[in-house]
Kinemage of the C-alpha trace (Angstrom):
@kinemage 1
@onewidth
@group {chain A} dominant
@subgroup {mainchain}
@vectorlist {calphas} color= white
{ca met a 1} P 1.329 -5.680 -15.430
{ca pro a 2} L -0.268 -2.759 -16.736
{ca tyr a 3} L -3.639 -4.734 -16.795
{ca leu a 4} L -2.893 -5.704 -13.138
{ca leu a 5} L -2.773 -2.031 -12.200
{ca leu a 6} L -6.016 -1.315 -13.576
{ca leu a 7} L -7.805 -4.486 -11.843
{ca thr a 8} L -6.368 -3.016 -8.837
{ca phe a 9} L -7.259 0.439 -9.015
{ca ile a 10} L -10.857 -0.584 -10.027
{ca ser a 11} L -11.198 -2.839 -6.920
{ca ile a 12} L -9.851 -0.361 -4.571
{ca tyr a 13} L -12.320 2.433 -5.406
{ca thr a 14} L -15.287 0.027 -5.916
{ca thr a 15} L -15.288 -3.091 -3.900
{ca gly a 16} L -15.191 -1.083 -0.470
{ca trp a 17} L -18.004 0.972 -1.378
{ca leu a 18} L -19.858 -1.813 -2.741
{ca ala a 19} L -19.359 -4.079 0.333
{ca glu a 20} L -19.426 -1.608 3.299
{ca val a 21} L -21.991 0.898 1.858
{ca met a 22} L -23.986 -0.876 -0.648
{ca gly a 23} L -23.733 -4.232 1.150
{ca val a 24} L -24.219 -6.154 -2.239
{ca ile a 25} L -20.765 -8.038 -2.401
{ca pro a 26} L -18.868 -10.114 0.243
{ca arg a 27} L -16.028 -8.220 2.160
{ca gln a 28} L -13.672 -10.753 1.251
{ca leu a 29} L -13.504 -9.338 -2.390
{ca thr a 30} L -11.993 -6.181 -0.840
{ca trp a 31} L -8.791 -8.061 -0.158
{ca phe a 32} L -8.043 -8.221 -4.194
{ca pro a 33} L -5.308 -5.454 -3.725
{ca asp a 34} L -3.324 -7.598 -1.299
{ca met a 35} L -3.431 -10.330 -3.584
{ca ala a 36} L -2.263 -8.142 -6.271
{ca ser a 37} L 0.812 -7.003 -4.248
{ca leu a 38} L 1.885 -10.655 -3.484
{ca leu a 39} L 1.485 -11.193 -7.452
{ca val a 40} L 3.715 -7.820 -8.127
{ca leu a 41} L 6.187 -9.156 -5.253
{ca gly a 42} L 6.836 -12.271 -6.960
{ca tyr a 43} L 7.394 -10.546 -10.350
{ca leu a 44} L 9.804 -8.414 -8.786
{ca leu a 45} L 11.869 -11.234 -7.155
{ca ile a 46} L 11.892 -12.820 -10.637
{ca gln a 47} L 13.043 -9.597 -12.010
{ca phe a 48} L 15.456 -8.777 -9.194
{ca arg a 49} L 18.301 -7.973 -11.158
{ca arg a 50} L 16.558 -5.222 -13.055
{ca gln a 51} L 15.908 -3.368 -9.944
{ca lys a 52} L 17.328 0.352 -10.143
{ca ser a 53} L 16.159 2.036 -6.703
{ca trp a 54} L 18.639 0.079 -4.290
{ca asp a 55} L 19.132 2.763 -1.903
{ca phe a 56} L 15.129 2.538 -1.156
{ca leu a 57} L 15.342 -1.249 -0.811
{ca tyr a 58} L 18.322 -1.018 1.483
{ca leu a 59} L 16.543 1.626 3.762
{ca leu a 60} L 13.414 -0.601 3.678
{ca leu a 61} L 15.391 -3.757 4.672
{ca leu a 62} L 16.615 -1.809 7.561
{ca leu a 63} L 13.075 -0.557 8.682
{ca leu a 64} L 12.149 -4.352 8.481
{ca gly a 65} L 14.952 -5.311 10.770
{ca leu a 66} L 14.072 -2.505 13.270
{ca ser a 67} L 10.483 -3.627 13.357
{ca leu a 68} L 11.592 -7.081 14.307
{ca ile a 69} L 13.074 -6.006 17.646
{ca pro a 70} L 9.856 -5.726 19.546
{ca leu a 71} L 8.473 -9.013 18.174
{ca leu a 72} L 11.750 -10.646 19.205
{ca arg a 73} L 11.518 -9.307 22.732
{ca gly a 74} L 7.923 -10.815 23.127
{ca glu a 75} L 6.172 -7.212 22.810
{ca thr a 76} L 3.768 -8.575 20.582
{ca ser a 77} L 2.542 -11.857 19.037
{ca leu a 78} L 3.362 -13.095 15.391
{ca ile a 79} L -0.060 -12.712 14.286
{ca ile a 80} L -0.483 -8.985 15.385
{ca tyr a 81} L 3.375 -8.387 13.998
{ca leu a 82} L 2.142 -9.989 10.560
{ca ser a 83} L -1.087 -7.860 10.431
{ca gly a 84} L 1.062 -4.608 11.274
{ca leu a 85} L 3.518 -5.716 8.679
{ca arg a 86} L 0.837 -5.642 6.284
{ca asn a 87} L -0.368 -2.313 6.916
{ca tyr a 88} L 2.765 -0.586 6.273
{ca phe a 89} L 4.441 -2.716 3.825
{ca lys a 90} L 1.647 -4.057 1.348
{ca phe a 91} L 1.806 -0.945 -1.098
{ca leu a 92} L 5.340 -1.229 -1.565
{ca pro a 93} L 5.622 -3.759 -4.454
{ca phe a 94} L 3.854 -1.320 -6.485
{ca phe a 95} L 6.461 1.466 -5.719
{ca phe a 96} L 9.159 -0.810 -6.838
{ca leu a 97} L 7.308 -2.246 -10.039
{ca pro a 98} L 8.139 0.712 -12.469
{ca gln a 99} L 11.715 0.133 -11.773
{ca val a 100} L 11.876 -3.169 -13.198
{ca leu a 101} L 9.382 -3.027 -16.084
{ca pro a 102} L 10.987 -2.791 -19.779
{ca ile a 103} L 10.754 0.226 -21.311
{ca gln a 104} L 7.628 -0.177 -23.641
{ca glu a 105} L 5.740 -1.933 -20.902
{ca tyr a 106} L 6.660 0.900 -18.417
{ca arg a 107} L 5.263 3.350 -20.722
{ca gln a 108} L 1.943 1.469 -20.937
{ca phe a 109} L 2.075 1.179 -17.320
{ca arg a 110} L 2.525 4.840 -16.897
{ca leu a 111} L -0.386 5.887 -19.509
{ca tyr a 112} L -2.701 3.227 -17.950
{ca phe a 113} L -2.067 5.027 -14.327
{ca ile a 114} L -3.063 8.307 -15.889
{ca tyr a 115} L -6.097 7.089 -17.321
{ca val a 116} L -7.328 4.924 -14.527
{ca val a 117} L -6.771 7.834 -12.164
{ca ile a 118} L -8.670 10.440 -14.096
{ca ile a 119} L -11.675 7.880 -14.793
{ca ile a 120} L -11.832 7.003 -11.173
{ca thr a 121} L -11.659 10.839 -10.180
{ca leu a 122} L -14.573 11.981 -12.446
{ca ile a 123} L -16.691 9.333 -11.154
{ca gln a 124} L -16.580 10.676 -7.817
{ca ile a 125} L -18.446 13.858 -8.792
{ca pro a 126} L -21.643 12.600 -9.816
{ca val a 127} L -21.589 10.142 -7.037
{ca ala a 128} L -20.997 12.844 -4.415
{ca val a 129} L -23.666 14.893 -5.726
{ca trp a 130} L -25.903 11.816 -5.358
{ca gln a 131} L -24.924 11.243 -2.059
{ca arg a 132} L -25.258 14.777 -0.912
{ca phe a 133} L -28.714 15.708 -2.311
{ca ile a 134} L -30.528 12.438 -2.592
{ca thr a 135} L -29.195 9.515 -0.396
{ca phe a 136} L -28.291 11.703 2.495
{ca glu a 137} L -30.485 14.642 1.693
{ca gly a 138} L -31.031 16.926 4.865
{ca ala a 139} L -28.034 15.323 6.703
{ca gln a 140} L -26.269 17.952 8.931
{ca thr a 141} L -22.801 16.550 8.334
{ca gly a 142} L -20.932 15.814 5.187
{ca asp a 143} L -18.917 12.982 6.540
{ca val a 144} L -21.096 10.587 5.156
{ca ile a 145} L -20.159 11.887 1.432
{ca gly a 146} L -17.384 9.672 0.617
{ca gly a 147} L -17.945 8.995 -3.080
{ca thr a 148} L -16.961 5.243 -4.068
{ca leu a 149} L -13.978 5.447 -1.347
{ca gly a 150} L -16.007 3.543 1.000
{ca ala a 151} L -18.065 4.380 4.459
{ca asn a 152} L -17.315 7.741 6.179
{ca ala a 153} L -14.525 8.533 3.760
{ca ser a 154} L -15.006 12.101 3.444
{ca gly a 155} L -11.472 13.166 4.403
{ca tyr a 156} L -10.022 10.493 2.270
{ca leu a 157} L -12.032 11.655 -0.620
{ca ser a 158} L -11.093 15.398 -0.226
{ca gln a 159} L -7.144 14.231 -0.162
{ca phe a 160} L -7.900 12.081 -3.308
{ca met a 161} L -9.502 14.735 -5.256
{ca phe a 162} L -6.386 17.057 -4.448
{ca phe a 163} L -3.956 14.222 -5.407
{ca thr a 164} L -5.609 14.525 -8.869
{ca ile a 165} L -5.934 18.335 -8.916
{ca ser a 166} L -2.011 18.139 -8.642
{ca phe a 167} L -2.086 16.183 -12.019
{ca phe a 168} L -3.732 19.192 -13.637
{ca val a 169} L -1.387 21.505 -12.008
{ca ala a 170} L 1.318 19.726 -13.407
{ca leu a 171} L -0.054 19.729 -16.924
{ca tyr a 172} L -0.412 23.666 -16.560
{ca phe a 173} L 3.145 23.945 -15.295
{ca thr a 174} L 4.390 21.894 -18.301
{ca arg a 175} L 2.437 23.903 -20.762
{ca lys a 176} L -0.002 21.061 -21.805
{ca ile a 177} L -3.037 23.068 -20.539
{ca ser a 178} L -3.927 26.912 -20.404
{ca leu a 179} L -4.733 28.689 -17.069
{ca pro a 180} L -8.600 28.841 -17.773
{ca lys a 181} L -8.486 24.973 -18.338
{ca leu a 182} L -6.746 24.523 -15.298
{ca ala a 183} L -9.212 26.596 -13.310
{ca leu a 184} L -12.141 24.857 -14.693
{ca phe a 185} L -10.552 21.324 -13.798
{ca ser a 186} L -9.623 22.478 -10.386
{ca leu a 187} L -13.278 23.719 -9.570
{ca ile a 188} L -14.941 20.799 -11.183
{ca leu a 189} L -12.709 18.376 -9.016
{ca leu a 190} L -13.155 20.577 -5.843
{ca leu a 191} L -16.939 19.612 -5.885
{ca pro a 192} L -17.017 16.746 -3.701
{ca thr a 193} L -14.741 18.434 -1.140
{ca leu a 194} L -17.366 21.358 -1.225
{ca leu a 195} L -20.185 19.058 -0.302
{ca asn a 196} L -18.748 17.038 2.151
{ca glu a 197} L -17.642 19.929 4.473
{ca thr a 198} L -13.884 18.494 4.857
{ca lys a 199} L -12.541 21.523 6.753
{ca val a 200} L -8.985 20.432 5.912
{ca thr a 201} L -9.765 21.532 2.398
{ca leu a 202} L -8.510 24.973 3.348
{ca ile a 203} L -5.258 23.864 4.376
{ca leu a 204} L -4.811 21.399 1.617
{ca leu a 205} L -5.221 24.369 -0.699
{ca val a 206} L -2.812 26.588 1.147
{ca met a 207} L -0.328 23.799 1.492
{ca leu a 208} L -0.555 22.699 -2.218
{ca gly a 209} L -0.120 26.284 -3.303
{ca thr a 210} L 2.773 26.962 -1.094
{ca met a 211} L 4.674 24.134 -2.181
{ca leu a 212} L 4.188 24.661 -5.881
{ca ile a 213} L 4.981 28.352 -5.644
{ca leu a 214} L 7.706 28.524 -3.012
{ca val a 215} L 9.501 25.262 -3.233
{ca arg a 216} L 9.382 24.387 -6.721
{ca thr a 217} L 12.142 26.192 -8.698
{ca gly a 218} L 12.441 26.801 -12.495
{ca ile a 219} L 8.902 27.961 -13.119
{ca arg a 220} L 8.161 31.340 -14.254
{ca trp a 221} L 6.616 33.773 -11.728
{ca glu a 222} L 3.539 34.397 -13.576
{ca lys a 223} L 2.636 30.908 -13.614
{ca lys a 224} L 3.150 30.715 -9.662
{ca val a 225} L 1.067 34.141 -9.447
{ca ala a 226} L -1.718 32.458 -11.645
{ca ile a 227} L -1.741 29.217 -9.123
{ca ala a 228} L -2.043 31.502 -6.108
{ca gly a 229} L -4.978 33.187 -7.844
{ca val a 230} L -6.739 29.815 -8.349
{ca ala a 231} L -6.003 28.873 -4.910
{ca leu a 232} L -7.224 32.004 -3.506
{ca phe a 233} L -10.655 31.805 -5.362
{ca ser a 234} L -10.990 28.149 -4.560
{ca ile a 235} L -10.746 29.118 -0.710
{ca ile a 236} L -13.583 31.663 -1.159
{ca leu a 237} L -15.927 29.474 -2.939
{ca phe a 238} L -15.119 26.635 -0.577
{ca asn a 239} L -16.324 29.189 2.382
{ca asn a 240} L -19.227 30.633 0.656
{ca val a 241} L -20.486 26.932 -0.324
{ca tyr a 242} L -19.944 25.732 3.107
{ca ala a 243} L -21.888 28.682 4.728
{ca ile a 244} L -24.920 27.681 2.423
{ca leu a 245} L -24.855 23.937 2.747
{ca tyr a 246} L -24.157 23.974 6.538
{ca ala a 247} L -25.754 27.158 7.737
{ca gly a 248} L -25.326 27.656 11.753
{ca arg a 249} L -22.006 25.751 11.789
{ca glu a 250} L -18.730 27.241 12.664
{ca leu a 251} L -17.050 28.460 9.282
{ca pro a 252} L -13.625 26.466 8.504
{ca gln a 253} L -11.459 29.634 8.440
{ca his a 254} L -12.629 30.461 12.075
{ca leu a 255} L -11.379 27.132 13.157
{ca val a 256} L -7.986 27.555 11.229
{ca leu a 257} L -7.480 30.987 12.565
{ca glu a 258} L -8.043 29.542 16.188
{ca tyr a 259} L -5.269 27.223 16.069
{ca ile a 260} L -2.953 29.960 14.558
{ca arg a 261} L -3.918 32.539 17.092
{ca asp a 262} L -4.019 30.292 20.462
{ca pro a 263} L -2.766 26.997 19.497
{ca glu a 264} L -2.758 25.611 23.059
{ca thr a 265} L -6.258 26.499 23.697
{ca ala a 266} L -7.207 25.137 20.159
{ca ile a 267} L -5.559 21.782 21.039
{ca tyr a 268} L -6.366 21.058 24.632
{ca gly a 269} L -9.855 22.816 24.507
{ca arg a 270} L -10.751 20.136 21.767
{ca trp a 271} L -8.473 17.281 23.221
{ca phe a 272} L -11.801 15.148 22.577
{ca thr a 273} L -14.218 14.652 19.538
{ca lys a 274} L -18.011 14.590 20.030
{ca ser a 275} L -17.793 10.669 20.282
{ca gly a 276} L -15.216 10.613 23.003
{ca thr a 277} L -12.214 9.724 20.803
{ca leu a 278} L -9.108 11.550 21.039
{ca asn a 279} L -9.055 14.503 18.396
{ca arg a 280} L -6.358 14.553 15.571
{ca ile a 281} L -3.397 16.519 17.144
{ca pro a 282} L -4.002 14.889 20.551
{ca gln a 283} L -3.679 11.512 19.070
{ca val a 284} L -0.063 12.580 17.957
{ca leu a 285} L 0.468 14.141 21.345
{ca phe a 286} L -0.849 11.179 23.393
{ca ala a 287} L 1.247 8.582 21.359
{ca met a 288} L 4.516 10.437 22.291
{ca ala a 289} L 3.699 11.036 25.749
{ca ser a 290} L 2.840 7.188 26.023
{ca ile a 291} L 5.977 5.761 24.504
{ca ala a 292} L 8.337 8.368 26.177
{ca ala a 293} L 7.224 6.963 29.451
{ca asp a 294} L 9.635 4.114 28.754
{ca pro a 295} L 13.085 4.459 27.031
{ca tyr a 296} L 12.685 1.350 25.317
{ca his a 297} L 9.468 1.831 23.722
{ca leu a 298} L 10.691 5.533 22.994
{ca leu a 299} L 13.358 3.886 20.780
{ca trp a 300} L 11.813 1.055 19.195
{ca gly a 301} L 7.635 1.489 19.752
{ca val a 302} L 5.388 -1.145 20.971
{ca gly a 303} L 5.657 -3.104 17.787
{ca leu a 304} L 3.871 -3.319 14.305
{ca gly a 305} L 0.087 -3.986 14.739
{ca asn a 306} L 0.398 -3.504 18.514
{ca ala a 307} L -1.673 -0.198 18.564
{ca ser a 308} L -3.919 -0.738 15.443
{ca his a 309} L -7.352 -2.431 14.965
{ca ser a 310} L -7.487 -5.517 12.692
{ca pro a 311} L -10.703 -6.943 10.775
{ca phe a 312} L -9.193 -10.284 12.541
{ca ala a 313} L -10.144 -10.531 16.073
{ca gly a 314} L -6.785 -12.371 16.906
{ca ala a 315} L -4.906 -9.700 15.104
{ca ile a 316} L -6.072 -6.563 17.032
{ca gly a 317} L -3.024 -4.974 18.913
{ca asp a 318} L -2.986 -5.250 22.754
{ca tyr a 319} L -2.342 -1.247 23.136
{ca tyr a 320} L -5.271 -0.753 20.740
{ca arg a 321} L -7.396 -2.910 22.961
{ca arg a 322} L -6.296 -1.049 26.219
{ca phe a 323} L -7.127 2.232 24.665
{ca val a 324} L -9.818 1.473 22.525
{ca glu a 325} L -12.214 4.354 23.766
{ca phe a 326} L -9.414 6.606 22.283
{ca asp a 327} L -9.294 5.173 18.798
{ca ile a 328} L -5.609 5.588 18.998
{ca asp a 329} L -4.805 4.145 15.379
{ca ser a 330} L -6.858 6.925 13.306
{ca ser a 331} L -3.882 9.004 12.747
{ca tyr a 332} L -1.076 8.101 10.446
{ca leu a 333} L 1.575 9.953 12.442
{ca gly a 334} L 0.228 8.848 15.864
{ca arg a 335} L 0.128 5.445 14.636
{ca his a 336} L 3.727 5.360 13.513
{ca ile a 337} L 5.020 6.869 16.760
{ca trp a 338} L 3.178 4.101 18.750
{ca glu a 339} L 4.334 1.248 16.754
{ca trp a 340} L 7.787 2.155 15.294
{ca gly a 341} L 9.196 4.690 18.144
{ca ile a 342} L 11.432 7.419 17.225
{ca leu a 343} L 14.286 5.042 15.426
{ca gly a 344} L 11.492 3.738 13.117
{ca leu a 345} L 9.979 7.112 12.717
{ca gly a 346} L 13.543 8.475 11.715
{ca gly a 347} L 13.721 5.854 9.133
{ca trp a 348} L 10.396 6.776 7.530
{ca ala a 349} L 11.570 10.345 7.599
{ca ile a 350} L 14.431 9.671 5.536
{ca met a 351} L 12.722 7.609 3.147
{ca phe a 352} L 10.032 10.563 2.497
{ca gly a 353} L 12.803 12.964 2.559
{ca lys a 354} L 14.619 11.024 -0.266
{ca leu a 355} L 11.185 10.928 -2.421
{ca phe a 356} L 10.624 14.873 -1.648
{ca arg a 357} L 14.093 15.447 -3.151
{ca tyr a 358} L 13.302 13.299 -6.274
{ca ser a 359} L 10.233 15.562 -6.583
{ca leu a 360} L 12.433 18.535 -6.995
{ca lys a 361} L 15.075 17.131 -9.332
{ca his a 362} L 13.428 17.947 -12.758
{ca arg a 363} L 11.679 21.256 -13.368
{ca gln a 364} L 9.592 20.290 -16.581
{ca asn a 365} L 8.973 16.702 -15.805
{ca leu a 366} L 5.130 15.999 -15.509
{ca phe a 367} L 5.230 13.172 -12.823
{ca ser a 368} L 7.956 14.994 -10.702
{ca ile a 369} L 5.486 17.892 -10.323
{ca trp a 370} L 2.590 16.069 -9.709
{ca phe a 371} L 4.421 14.014 -7.109
{ca leu a 372} L 5.261 17.245 -5.433
{ca gly a 373} L 1.641 18.075 -5.145
{ca val a 374} L 0.749 14.735 -3.974
{ca phe a 375} L 3.436 14.775 -1.383
{ca ser a 376} L 2.224 18.296 0.032
{ca val a 377} L -1.328 16.684 0.470
{ca phe a 378} L 0.130 13.744 2.214
{ca ile a 379} L 1.938 16.001 4.489
{ca val a 380} L -1.078 17.520 5.476
{ca gly a 381} L -3.029 14.436 6.089
{ca phe a 382} L -0.555 12.412 8.158
{ca val a 383} L -2.002 14.193 11.222
{ca tyr a 384} L -5.638 14.312 9.706
{ca asn a 385} L -6.264 10.626 9.241
{ca ile a 386} L -4.372 7.429 8.610
{ca asn a 387} L -3.753 8.762 5.112
{ca ile a 388} L -1.751 6.440 2.881
{ca leu a 389} L -2.086 3.613 5.076
{ca asn a 390} L -5.549 3.460 3.514
{ca asp a 391} L -5.832 1.642 0.333
{ca val a 392} L -7.466 4.659 -1.407
{ca leu a 393} L -4.902 7.026 -1.055
{ca gly a 394} L -1.908 4.315 -0.215
{ca tyr a 395} L -1.543 2.710 -3.651
{ca tyr a 396} L -1.982 6.079 -5.550
{ca phe a 397} L 0.616 7.598 -3.581
{ca trp a 398} L 3.351 4.688 -3.880
{ca val a 399} L 2.642 4.019 -7.672
{ca leu a 400} L 3.127 7.599 -8.474
{ca ala a 401} L 6.237 7.679 -6.400
{ca gly a 402} L 7.753 4.786 -8.205
{ca ile a 403} L 6.982 6.314 -11.514
{ca thr a 404} L 8.689 9.465 -10.212
{ca ile a 405} L 11.852 7.571 -9.605
{ca arg a 406} L 11.920 5.912 -12.799
{ca glu a 407} L 11.558 9.098 -14.610
{ca asp a 408} L 14.503 10.390 -12.635
{ca lys a 409} L 16.460 7.564 -14.055
{ca ile a 410} L 15.120 8.314 -17.534
{ca glu a 411} L 15.842 12.035 -17.588
{ca thr a 412} L 19.424 11.221 -16.071
{ca arg a 413} L 20.349 8.819 -18.621
{ca leu a 414} L 19.079 11.077 -21.527
{ca ala a 415} L 21.148 14.033 -19.976
{ca gln a 416} L 24.244 11.776 -19.709
{ca phe a 417} L 23.687 10.553 -23.303
{ca ala a 418} L 23.289 14.349 -24.491
{ca ala a 419} L 26.317 15.326 -22.971
{ca arg a 420} L 28.523 12.448 -24.341
{ca leu a 421} L 27.004 13.433 -27.674
{ca ala a 422} L 27.878 17.079 -27.396
{ca thr a 423} L 31.609 16.015 -26.326
{ca tyr a 424} L 31.992 13.711 -29.278
{ca arg a 425} L 30.788 16.525 -31.595
{ca thr a 426} L 33.121 18.826 -30.041
{ca ser a 427} L 36.124 16.512 -30.243
{ca asn a 428} L 35.481 15.431 -33.848
{ca arg a 429} L 34.744 19.159 -35.041
{ca thr a 430} L 37.166 20.004 -37.973
{ca pro a 431} L 39.154 23.302 -37.349
{ca gly a 432} L 38.576 25.878 -39.911
């Protein structure tokens, strides 16, 4: 299974780029992650008795049951439903996989995950530099700078880089690297986000710093102050580089301050993008207003896949076709509102709430701190784009979530063993 993880991640971060951007391989090769998920699902069924995350499994079965209601009522066709089911559930076999692996294989899996993530992240830096100064030299937008993550993937690239910056922050908090090394690694990994003008970088820096400083307990204040300093310096650097590369354009902090000072004007004054599609927050507001018009849709949504595009013509959702000019499936939160309704949305909120709680349980566990950083990036991104419904973020997020759960089981078992050992020694201590 560790080797399947390697092949899957290599496929995710190369085939989309080679097929969509370079045009040198057939698009069918981008389906490898789906095939890998099916293989992992088969393995999970064989190893079913080793499963340790029953609470998550029961919750997912409940969500699966909720998703069937619109299908059974004829709100959507079977092919559209199956397409939508794939969008939401294809990552989850990799979430459950760490729970069933034998301990030695799990340790290898965990190590391979770190290696493949670091290597893929480092590859993005020279590719982004090449794209900015050679392939797209003179471009007035950074949207085309997506590294090897695919076409127009600048937003996903920025979130991906922050996922891995969180790893180095976790190394610092667990005393595995020094502050100067953390600052160096963070600035190097920020380079693609500096080049592709992703304005959400400012919010990601603030959110990541806030989560780790205010939410994370058991970490000395001097380390938290150091993280705040690195984040502040990164914000200043980002603004200055942006002003140089994209001179004459509105600075990112002006846009952020506008949303803070006068959110109503900022939202409704920017309801549409330049291309005529709905902007990010309007995507969410439009979805909520649309399903709220009908009590049934408010509760159950319009059905999985029914507000989504699909590479297969017969699987394109009816509501997506109806509002095709608005591009209504480009927001993670907006799509969930459309297709799940408030009941399904509540179920997913419980799921993510449980994951968030696990990220806080163990103060000095590398993966727990790492996942807290990744989770903070996810929170920002679920309005920004489809976020972890995209392969380049989804597999990363769910594999790390699964490792975090397995780490909790290991830490808990070790703590129980230590407690029993201490009790045994106390009870067998000879007086005098």
